[in-house]
C-alpha angles and dihedrals in degrees: 000000000000100000141343128215116206147133105086108055109085096179140034118313112229106181144002134196127195127213119242095253091047091234095116141019138185130223133193141180143127092336090083088227132100111222122205113207134196107230097211100045098031091225129132108244099179143014126209108206129178109091115108097206141028118317113229105184143011131194137171125223119243097280096033092240092119128047120204121200129187121203148190085240088079096252141105115211129199119211130194103231094192097050104094097179098050122075101171122093114263091221137009120205107204107167093110125109098200143008114330104226104180142015136190128189116211115177105294095350132088116203117195134180122208141191087240086076098251133119108207124199117198118197096203094186094052097032093235132142126203122189127199116189111213093177092227133073111277114228102177145350139214130186129208118248091251089053092232100111137044129198119200126197110215133196089237089076096255132110112212124205117198140164110261097216100046101023089228112154110237103179146344128219129207139163101092123102119249117174112128110001135067103236127210124236135196145173123243116251092263094043090239095117140041118220133200140164123237134214092238091063098263132129110217124201122192132190104249095218103038095029088220117143108260097181138358120178139165104253104163143013093243140028117320105226100177139030130177134176125223109255096238110010141059094263131124130196119202129189124196140189085244085081098252136116117202137190118217129199128188115265122235090247 
């Protein structure tokens, strides 16, 4: 371990996001507060307060000037990171009917998944809202590198891939186990595959076009809650409720 950051979170931490220059990061969880940390000193330099319940996810926009947080209180809040004299959110998105589980920022759009079964896409620049009903609670989201497609992991045990602009469903993926946990999903670095954890400890990889299972391997002893792909290489990170994080590389075979 290189460094630990502790002292302010009194409950579980649910998400972190790192600034582009790696000098700062934010963390959130059941504290209802987003903490901004200085990487070098390990000190909290700012708190973003306003949510009235647990915060499930945090993301920065492209230039890290705006922070976006998604909460169990059925809101997504936008914060001006650079405004030192303002502590209120600059915008509150409150069209959700239940806990907002995940959020993604793509250029001028905010994409959010909710337990009410909807994926909502906010075009902040145009002031438009698009809603896609997946008819099952949404646990997590991932977006392709060209920003054209979204995959949503649902509590119904199905990952749904759809075109962001039209909302047309392109494919569905099954074969992982979903009973009790909301499981993370991701795209491979080349967008050729869809990845998900599974409650039986596996990481499952599907071909995005054929929806066939490309790989399925036992990664952990317990449920795999989160998976992420390296941005440029064939490398997968998995995190499990067994308390471990693992890095996976392709085998020669």
